C-alpha positions as CSV (number, residue, x, y, z in Angstrom):
1,M,0.5,1.1,24.6
2,E,3.9,2.6,23.5
3,L,4.6,1.9,19.6
4,Q,8.0,0.4,20.9
5,E,5.7,-1.9,23.3
6,Q,3.8,-2.8,20.2
7,I,6.2,-3.6,17.7
8,K,7.8,-6.1,21.0
9,K,4.6,-7.4,21.1
10,A,3.9,-8.1,17.4
11,D,6.9,-9.9,17.0
12,E,6.1,-12.4,19.9
13,M,2.7,-13.0,18.6
14,F,3.3,-12.7,15.3
15,P,7.0,-14.1,14.5
16,E,8.2,-14.8,10.8
17,E,7.1,-18.6,10.4
18,K,3.6,-17.3,11.2
19,R,3.8,-15.1,9.2
20,K,5.3,-17.2,6.2
21,E,2.7,-19.4,7.2
22,I,-0.8,-16.9,6.8
23,I,1.1,-15.4,3.6
24,H,1.5,-18.2,1.6
25,R,-2.4,-19.9,2.6
26,I,-3.8,-16.1,1.4
27,A,-1.7,-16.0,-1.6
28,E,-2.9,-19.9,-2.7
29,E,-6.0,-18.5,-1.8
30,I,-6.0,-15.3,-4.5
31,F,-5.1,-18.0,-7.1
32,R,-7.8,-20.3,-6.4
33,Y,-10.5,-17.5,-6.7
34,E,-9.2,-14.7,-8.6
35,G,-6.4,-16.7,-11.6
36,I,-3.5,-14.4,-10.1
37,K,-0.2,-16.2,-9.6
38,I,1.1,-13.6,-6.6
39,S,5.2,-13.1,-7.2
40,K,7.8,-14.2,-5.2
41,K,9.1,-11.1,-4.1
42,V,5.4,-9.9,-3.0
43,I,5.3,-12.7,-0.8
44,S,8.8,-12.2,0.6
45,A,8.3,-8.8,1.4
46,M,5.2,-9.2,2.5
47,I,6.5,-11.7,5.1
48,K,9.0,-9.6,5.6
49,I,7.2,-6.7,7.3
50,N,4.6,-7.1,10.1
51,R,1.5,-5.9,10.2
52,G,1.0,-5.9,13.8
53,Y,3.3,-2.7,13.9
54,F,0.9,-0.9,11.8
55,V,-2.6,-1.8,13.8
56,I,-4.3,-0.1,16.3
57,P,-2.8,-1.5,19.5
58,S,-6.5,-2.4,20.5
59,H,-6.4,-4.9,17.3
60,L,-3.1,-6.1,17.5
61,K,-4.7,-9.7,18.3
62,Y,-6.5,-9.6,14.7
63,A,-3.3,-8.3,12.5
64,Y,-2.9,-11.1,10.1
65,K,-6.8,-11.5,9.9
66,D,-7.2,-11.1,6.4
67,A,-9.9,-8.1,6.1
68,P,-9.6,-4.3,6.6
69,L,-9.3,-3.2,10.2
70,P,-10.3,0.0,11.7
71,L,-7.6,3.1,12.1
72,P,-7.9,6.4,13.4
73,K,-10.5,8.9,11.9
74,N,-12.7,6.4,10.4
75,Q,-10.0,5.0,8.2
76,T,-8.8,1.4,7.4
77,I,-5.6,-0.9,6.8
78,S,-6.9,-3.3,3.4
79,A,-7.0,-6.4,4.2
80,L,-4.0,-8.7,3.4
81,H,-5.5,-9.8,0.3
82,M,-5.9,-6.8,-1.3
83,V,-2.6,-5.3,-0.4
84,M,-0.8,-8.2,-2.0
85,I,-3.1,-8.3,-5.5
86,Q,-2.2,-4.5,-5.8
87,L,1.5,-4.8,-5.0
88,H,1.7,-7.5,-7.3
89,L,-0.2,-5.7,-10.0
90,L,2.0,-2.8,-9.6
91,D,5.2,-5.1,-10.6
92,V,7.3,-2.9,-8.6
93,K,11.4,-3.7,-9.0
94,K,14.3,-2.5,-7.3
95,G,15.3,1.4,-7.7
96,M,12.2,2.6,-9.0
97,K,10.2,5.4,-7.6
98,I,7.0,5.5,-6.3
99,L,4.3,7.7,-5.1
100,E,1.1,6.1,-3.1
101,I,-1.4,8.2,-2.3
102,G,-2.9,7.4,1.4
103,T,-0.4,6.8,3.5
104,G,-2.6,5.0,5.7
105,S,-1.3,2.9,8.8
106,G,2.3,3.4,7.1
107,Y,2.2,-0.9,6.1
108,N,1.5,-0.6,2.4
109,T,3.7,2.2,2.1
110,S,6.8,-0.3,4.1
111,I,6.2,-3.3,1.7
112,L,6.6,-0.8,-1.4
113,S,10.2,0.5,1.2
114,Y,11.4,-3.1,1.0
115,L,10.7,-3.7,-2.7
116,V,12.3,-0.5,-3.9
117,G,15.4,-1.2,-1.8
118,E,18.0,1.2,-0.4
119,K,18.0,2.8,-4.1
120,G,14.3,3.3,-4.8
121,K,12.9,5.6,-2.9
122,V,9.0,6.1,-1.7
123,V,7.1,9.3,-1.9
124,T,3.4,8.8,-0.4
125,I,1.4,11.1,1.0
126,E,-1.1,11.4,3.7
127,Y,-4.7,14.1,3.5
128,I,-5.2,13.5,7.7
129,Y,-2.8,14.9,9.6
130,D,-3.3,12.8,12.5
131,L,-2.9,9.6,10.1
132,Y,0.1,11.2,9.0
133,N,1.7,11.4,11.8
134,Y,0.6,7.7,12.6
135,A,2.6,6.5,10.2
136,K,5.6,8.6,10.0
137,E,6.5,7.7,14.1
138,R,6.3,4.2,12.8
139,F,8.7,5.1,9.4
140,N,11.4,6.9,12.4
141,M,10.9,4.2,15.0
142,L,11.5,1.3,12.3
143,G,14.4,3.2,10.8
144,Y,13.3,3.2,7.0
145,G,15.5,5.7,5.0
146,N,13.7,5.6,1.7
147,I,10.4,6.8,2.6
148,I,9.5,10.6,2.0
149,S,6.4,11.0,4.3
150,I,3.8,14.1,2.7
151,H,0.7,15.6,4.9
152,G,-0.8,17.1,1.3
153,D,-3.7,16.4,-1.4
154,G,-3.1,13.3,-3.2
155,K,-4.8,14.5,-5.4
156,K,-2.7,17.3,-6.5
157,G,0.7,14.2,-6.6
158,Y,3.8,15.4,-5.8
159,K,6.0,17.2,-7.9
160,K,9.3,17.7,-6.5
161,F,10.3,14.2,-7.1
162,A,8.1,13.4,-10.1
163,P,8.1,11.6,-12.7
164,Y,7.6,8.2,-10.7
165,D,7.9,4.5,-12.4
166,R,4.6,3.9,-10.6
167,I,1.6,5.6,-8.9
168,I,-0.4,4.1,-6.3
169,S,-3.9,5.2,-5.1
170,T,-5.2,2.9,-1.7
171,A,-8.1,5.0,-1.1
172,C,-10.9,5.2,-4.2
173,A,-10.6,8.2,-6.7
174,T,-13.3,9.9,-9.0
175,T,-11.0,9.3,-11.9
176,I,-7.5,9.1,-12.9
177,Y,-6.2,12.7,-11.5
178,R,-4.3,14.7,-14.9
179,S,-1.4,15.4,-12.1
180,W,-0.9,11.7,-11.7
181,K,-0.6,11.1,-15.8
182,E,1.4,14.6,-15.8
183,Q,3.9,12.9,-12.9
184,I,4.3,9.5,-14.6
185,K,7.0,8.2,-16.2
186,D,6.4,7.6,-19.9
187,N,6.4,4.0,-19.8
188,G,5.0,3.7,-16.0
189,I,2.0,2.2,-14.4
190,I,-1.0,3.9,-12.7
191,L,-3.1,1.7,-10.4
192,T,-6.2,3.1,-8.6
193,P,-9.5,1.8,-7.5
194,I,-12.4,4.1,-9.0
195,Y,-15.8,4.9,-9.3
196,I,-17.5,3.3,-12.2
197,E,-21.1,3.3,-12.9
198,G,-22.5,2.6,-9.0
199,T,-19.3,0.7,-8.2
200,Q,-16.1,0.7,-7.0
201,K,-13.3,-0.9,-9.5
202,L,-9.4,-1.9,-9.4
203,I,-8.1,0.1,-12.8
204,K,-4.6,-0.2,-14.0
205,Y,-3.5,2.7,-16.5
206,Y,-0.3,2.1,-18.5
207,N,1.0,5.4,-19.2
208,E,2.9,3.8,-22.7
209,T,-0.1,2.5,-24.3
210,K,-2.9,5.1,-22.3
211,E,-5.0,2.4,-22.1
212,T,-6.7,1.1,-18.9
213,E,-7.2,-2.4,-17.9
214,E,-10.3,-3.1,-15.2
215,I,-9.0,-5.4,-12.8
216,M,-11.7,-6.5,-10.5
217,D,-14.5,-5.1,-8.0
218,V,-13.0,-3.5,-4.9
219,R,-14.4,-1.6,-1.2
220,F,-12.1,1.2,-0.2
221,V,-12.2,4.2,1.8
222,P,-12.7,7.5,-0.9
223,I,-10.0,9.6,-1.9
224,L,-10.0,13.0,0.2
């Protein structure tokens, strides 16, 4: 299926009203089970960006199933509730400059693009060349002007546009890498899954105080 055809079908299968109903339901479930009240701006952004554009064509009918879905090269697109939780915790504001580690499908990137607005910027790094192209094709087709796609090693960050207001990793790291800490603003936030004692924990790092907050157990693909 050509991308243009996939976008058209995604709009037919998942119009805004249907997306609104699903996203609000998931937000309510997150509050019920995790006690996290998702911000209105994140809910609005997730309603706006159609996940169907970013799944592989064979899984289009599952685009709004709240589960990880397969991508090329044994990678995944995160479950809707996890995208929502991460973006809520990241506390993105208009005009911010964000570094995203692991572009994947480009779905998370596109929501970030919406959240930072025209005056903001999202720099996204993908290690797997096929996925870098997969996401970039979608950014180009959808006309996102505030996304900079990089093919490279996310563990090194990306110095050219540093410092960043926020850094988010969509793959599980072994630590909060020194390069990330060097490239975050003094009052910035880093959000990443990290391996701790055989499990994965979602960790929020506050650069201003150098403190970390352990949020919850998670499951992500490992960082490459």
